DOMI-232235 format. One line per 2 residues: number of its first residue (from 1); their letters; for each residue x, y, z of C-alpha. Coordinates in Angstrom, 3 decimals. Layout:
N
NUM	A	X Y Z; ...
//
This chain:
336
1	XX	16.654 -56.236 24.699; 14.846 -55.400 27.835
3	XX	14.661 -51.685 28.649; 17.270 -50.653 31.318
5	XX	17.206 -47.160 32.891; 19.268 -45.847 35.711
7	XX	17.392 -44.162 38.595; 17.095 -40.453 39.452
9	XX	18.925 -37.611 37.820; 21.130 -39.855 35.680
11	XX	18.175 -41.464 33.790; 18.177 -40.332 30.184
13	XX	14.676 -39.108 29.587; 13.153 -36.622 27.176
15	XX	9.677 -35.000 27.253; 8.395 -34.016 23.781
17	XX	5.289 -31.876 23.055; 2.928 -33.106 20.422
19	XX	-0.701 -32.227 19.481; -3.460 -34.416 20.977
21	XX	-4.460 -37.393 18.792; -5.943 -40.803 19.653
23	XX	-3.535 -43.114 17.666; -0.992 -41.035 15.902
25	XX	-1.234 -43.283 12.848; -2.497 -40.624 10.387
27	XX	-5.111 -37.970 10.245; -8.585 -39.314 9.775
29	XX	-12.162 -38.162 10.310; -11.936 -40.093 13.562
31	XX	-8.521 -38.798 14.688; -8.003 -35.028 14.136
33	XX	-5.124 -33.291 15.829; -6.049 -30.900 18.553
35	XX	-4.251 -28.530 20.916; -1.305 -28.366 18.604
37	XX	-0.571 -24.572 18.581; -0.355 -22.262 15.522
39	XX	0.998 -24.705 13.054; -1.761 -27.262 13.599
41	XX	-4.479 -24.533 13.582; -3.104 -23.238 10.190
43	XX	-2.352 -26.498 8.453; -4.823 -29.002 10.021
45	XX	-2.143 -31.524 10.896; 1.295 -31.739 12.560
47	XX	4.269 -33.928 11.360; 3.833 -35.985 14.520
49	XX	0.683 -37.435 13.063; 2.336 -40.821 12.366
51	XX	4.763 -40.961 15.257; 3.291 -44.352 16.321
53	XX	2.795 -45.792 12.751; 5.018 -48.775 12.257
55	XX	7.442 -48.560 9.291; 9.572 -51.644 8.531
57	XX	9.573 -52.627 12.167; 10.434 -49.078 13.494
59	XX	8.628 -45.939 14.492; 9.993 -42.472 13.735
61	XX	9.020 -39.415 15.941; 8.823 -35.734 15.103
63	XX	8.766 -32.916 17.601; 8.483 -29.235 16.569
65	XX	11.787 -27.479 17.256; 12.652 -23.864 17.129
67	XX	16.184 -24.506 15.711; 15.656 -27.881 14.073
69	XX	18.099 -29.491 16.598; 17.977 -31.190 20.005
71	XX	20.796 -30.380 22.447; 21.467 -34.084 22.919
73	XX	24.727 -33.182 24.911; 22.277 -32.581 27.790
75	XX	21.384 -36.259 27.617; 25.056 -37.448 27.169
77	XX	28.046 -35.049 27.349; 30.001 -37.313 25.001
79	XX	27.280 -37.344 22.307; 28.103 -36.465 18.688
81	XX	25.334 -37.034 16.314; 22.921 -39.112 18.301
83	XX	22.175 -40.678 21.681; 20.874 -44.261 22.369
85	XX	18.824 -45.874 25.114; 16.684 -42.809 25.978
87	XX	13.136 -43.003 27.344; 11.205 -40.557 25.230
89	XX	7.797 -39.648 26.651; 5.335 -37.803 24.414
91	XX	3.104 -35.376 26.120; -0.006 -33.361 24.826
93	XX	-2.112 -30.597 26.062; -5.609 -31.543 26.961
95	XX	-8.511 -30.114 28.848; -7.136 -32.054 31.925
97	XX	-3.698 -30.282 31.552; -0.587 -31.748 30.003
99	XX	-0.723 -35.478 29.969; 1.493 -38.302 28.798
101	XX	0.041 -39.898 25.639; 2.773 -42.499 24.910
103	XX	6.459 -43.260 24.819; 9.469 -44.888 23.089
105	XX	11.799 -47.043 25.151; 15.407 -47.571 24.126
107	XX	14.972 -44.707 21.682; 17.592 -43.049 19.556
109	XX	17.558 -39.306 19.699; 19.399 -37.431 16.838
111	XX	20.856 -33.953 17.159; 19.332 -32.774 13.899
113	XX	16.131 -33.308 12.010; 16.342 -36.256 9.545
115	XX	15.120 -36.412 6.034; 11.727 -38.074 5.190
117	XX	12.027 -41.818 4.643; 10.825 -43.086 1.210
119	XX	7.282 -44.641 1.543; 6.711 -43.330 5.029
121	XX	3.870 -40.809 4.583; 0.216 -39.944 5.393
123	XX	-2.634 -38.494 3.367; -4.182 -35.174 4.229
125	XX	-6.808 -33.494 2.020; -5.546 -35.240 -1.132
127	XX	-2.057 -34.221 -0.331; 0.737 -36.701 0.512
129	XX	2.717 -35.613 3.513; 6.273 -36.979 4.075
131	XX	7.271 -35.901 7.485; 10.847 -35.451 8.732
133	XX	11.761 -37.095 12.029; 14.414 -36.790 14.817
135	XX	13.770 -39.852 17.139; 13.564 -43.495 16.364
137	XX	12.779 -46.716 18.122; 11.744 -50.382 17.471
139	XX	8.014 -50.757 17.065; 8.012 -53.206 19.816
141	XX	9.424 -50.418 22.176; 6.522 -48.007 21.682
143	XX	3.353 -47.653 23.685; 0.258 -45.455 22.998
145	XX	-1.877 -44.771 26.036; -5.553 -45.278 25.262
147	XX	-7.282 -41.751 25.219; -9.573 -42.509 28.081
149	XX	-6.585 -43.656 30.239; -4.458 -40.559 29.853
151	XX	-4.339 -39.412 33.384; -0.629 -39.075 34.138
153	XX	-0.048 -35.268 34.216; 3.072 -33.253 33.789
155	XX	3.533 -30.205 36.086; 4.685 -28.094 33.133
157	XX	4.303 -24.751 34.995; 6.831 -25.924 37.700
159	XX	10.499 -25.093 37.354; 12.605 -27.694 35.565
161	XX	9.742 -29.082 33.391; 10.147 -26.957 30.345
163	XX	6.821 -24.878 30.297; 8.032 -22.694 27.323
165	XX	9.872 -25.392 25.395; 8.897 -28.160 22.925
167	XX	11.496 -30.604 24.446; 12.303 -30.940 28.105
169	XX	15.402 -32.810 29.266; 14.388 -33.173 32.909
171	XX	18.030 -32.663 33.849; 17.521 -30.333 36.728
173	XX	18.840 -31.149 40.278; 15.542 -30.201 41.822
175	XX	14.057 -33.049 43.928; 10.718 -32.681 42.298
177	XX	12.174 -33.273 38.884; 14.150 -36.355 39.978
179	XX	11.067 -37.758 41.760; 8.998 -37.216 38.617
181	XX	11.466 -39.120 36.490; 11.323 -42.140 38.754
183	XX	7.580 -41.872 38.910; 7.198 -41.713 35.058
185	XX	9.624 -44.572 34.560; 7.488 -46.718 37.042
187	XX	4.302 -45.622 35.341; 5.529 -46.898 31.926
189	XX	6.275 -50.266 33.431; 2.937 -50.398 35.310
191	XX	0.879 -49.546 32.118; 2.610 -52.097 29.981
193	XX	1.685 -54.719 32.599; -1.881 -53.613 32.345
195	XX	-1.990 -51.655 35.451; -2.880 -47.999 34.706
197	XX	-1.688 -45.354 36.896; -2.406 -44.334 39.546
199	XX	-1.988 -47.587 41.446; -4.189 -46.451 44.164
201	XX	-7.724 -46.084 42.826; -9.788 -43.249 44.014
203	XX	-13.005 -43.630 46.094; -16.438 -43.811 44.558
205	XX	-19.578 -42.827 46.464; -22.191 -45.322 47.691
207	XX	-25.306 -45.189 45.466; -27.860 -42.732 46.685
209	XX	-30.799 -45.118 47.482; -33.350 -42.430 46.834
211	XX	-32.840 -42.696 43.181; -35.846 -44.430 41.877
213	XX	-35.079 -44.714 38.201; -32.899 -47.652 37.318
215	XX	-31.402 -45.871 34.341; -30.291 -42.899 36.565
217	XX	-28.836 -45.242 39.177; -26.811 -47.099 36.558
219	XX	-25.465 -43.938 34.967; -24.306 -42.431 38.279
221	XX	-22.509 -45.700 39.233; -20.803 -46.036 35.804
223	XX	-19.753 -42.320 35.911; -18.407 -42.614 39.439
225	XX	-16.301 -45.672 38.411; -15.111 -43.807 35.339
227	XX	-13.628 -41.012 37.425; -12.339 -43.124 40.266
229	XX	-10.518 -45.268 37.842; -8.709 -42.121 36.880
231	XX	-7.478 -41.671 40.435; -10.129 -39.079 41.522
233	XX	-11.825 -39.192 44.855; -15.493 -38.983 43.968
235	XX	-18.296 -37.770 46.199; -22.034 -37.503 45.464
237	XX	-23.703 -33.975 45.719; -26.872 -35.065 44.105
239	XX	-29.015 -34.044 47.061; -27.524 -30.593 47.343
241	XX	-29.018 -29.241 44.031; -25.898 -27.391 43.106
243	XX	-26.160 -27.893 39.308; -24.108 -31.062 39.076
245	XX	-24.247 -34.631 40.651; -20.615 -35.537 41.401
247	XX	-17.511 -33.841 42.611; -14.173 -35.459 41.545
249	XX	-11.107 -34.471 43.436; -7.392 -35.097 43.055
251	XX	-4.284 -33.288 44.611; -4.340 -30.640 41.678
253	XX	-7.808 -30.723 40.330; -11.587 -30.509 41.212
255	XX	-14.177 -31.466 38.634; -17.912 -30.670 38.747
257	XX	-19.728 -33.520 36.932; -23.321 -33.549 35.722
259	XX	-24.332 -37.097 35.021; -27.055 -37.931 32.445
261	XX	-28.192 -41.427 31.736; -29.961 -42.628 28.605
263	XX	-30.747 -45.971 26.990; -30.255 -44.563 23.612
265	XX	-26.965 -45.289 21.732; -24.367 -42.536 21.574
267	XX	-25.178 -41.378 18.129; -27.816 -38.579 18.256
269	XX	-28.636 -39.184 21.944; -30.476 -36.159 23.376
271	XX	-30.438 -35.254 27.058; -31.882 -32.203 29.058
273	XX	-30.105 -29.907 31.319; -32.165 -28.242 33.979
275	XX	-31.896 -24.316 34.128; -29.667 -24.691 37.232
277	XX	-27.489 -27.192 35.461; -27.216 -25.328 32.229
279	XX	-26.321 -22.099 34.114; -23.599 -23.849 36.137
281	XX	-22.189 -25.435 32.910; -21.771 -21.843 31.417
283	XX	-20.362 -20.279 34.509; -17.975 -23.012 35.511
285	XX	-16.730 -24.244 32.139; -13.200 -25.069 33.073
287	XX	-14.114 -27.475 35.745; -17.548 -28.543 34.612
289	XX	-18.012 -31.898 32.897; -21.130 -33.167 31.118
291	XX	-20.803 -36.995 31.500; -23.578 -38.723 29.419
293	XX	-23.852 -42.472 29.901; -25.513 -43.942 26.758
295	XX	-27.007 -47.473 26.485; -26.938 -47.371 30.274
297	XX	-28.674 -50.612 31.041; -27.224 -52.907 28.392
299	XX	-23.760 -51.811 27.431; -22.956 -48.530 29.205
301	XX	-20.603 -46.150 27.335; -19.258 -43.007 29.084
303	XX	-19.279 -39.825 26.887; -17.119 -37.224 28.803
305	XX	-17.613 -33.807 27.507; -15.214 -31.087 28.386
307	XX	-15.273 -27.378 27.331; -12.887 -26.699 24.411
309	XX	-12.077 -22.931 24.639; -10.238 -23.030 21.251
311	XX	-13.261 -24.329 19.359; -15.897 -22.875 21.681
313	XX	-17.696 -26.237 22.000; -18.330 -29.105 24.298
315	XX	-16.198 -32.036 23.086; -15.406 -35.549 24.139
317	XX	-11.667 -35.861 23.557; -11.652 -39.612 23.573
319	XX	-14.222 -39.880 20.671; -14.061 -36.442 19.061
321	XX	-17.811 -36.097 19.356; -19.286 -32.763 20.251
323	XX	-22.499 -31.490 21.791; -25.074 -29.474 19.807
325	XX	-26.843 -27.238 22.235; -30.502 -26.069 21.706
327	XX	-31.749 -23.487 24.169; -35.350 -24.002 25.141
329	XX	-37.665 -21.276 26.498; -40.255 -22.515 29.096
331	XX	-43.145 -20.736 30.895; -45.622 -21.311 33.576
333	XX	-49.241 -21.179 32.549; -52.303 -20.951 34.877
335	XX	-56.002 -21.698 34.168; -58.078 -18.676 34.941
//
């Protein structure tokens, strides 16, 4: 059945908060939940860890709830135990803000948490976890946005978007909320057609022709495309010696990007930050990005490191890799 949704305020849509994961198919060394609040910090996992793991042709979603119930009457005033044909968008907190990580189309939303299903489980530290659930959909109606493509932000601090809740119904009459619902619906259709939002790509700067080293030139171009593909307008500030190479701007954000290129593979690649760059990275952590382009001349890979204030470390949310920092003391010496 093709997904059908009414427009504007009458569209049945639900935003559900989850921790950040890459795949939501179980907790592994390559996919550890992050930004999940007190429960995830204490236990190391959330019950949403297999929200996108198929089970007998279906997927079953969990969202943390204060009362164990969802007020589905806000989706359908005639609802009893459940509501069908809901677009459920899963959002997670990241260093870029609250972003959409995936969705269920034609979902069924239950009023109360449902008991675990026999055989549906995941392993964590030698313990078998059987999560409860409250939302279901066909496996063919799910979509997980690749981590490096998660650029659709939710203005959670705006009125009507549920900043203090785990579930947001988007049922406000505010024009901003109605416009957001239409925009989110269009985004799901666009992404599933292979066209990642935003439809208008950002601009990337022309290559600075004074760059003489081929590897640096390649790294700058790859990094600029990486951010422009996410909808940022990118400008080069390499000649200004401000402690970073690129500025990436959107309507709500401004990133300061230091680009480093290397022909080494990603594992154990080492780069050097100048004193100016290192000082800027420490003083502007929220906006600063350390973008390391590895294997730059053969098969470039972008390693996009953001400051994780919870773990006090520079981390690439797409790969889970982190930076080990070694401060080096230098000195000027003179022959007498």
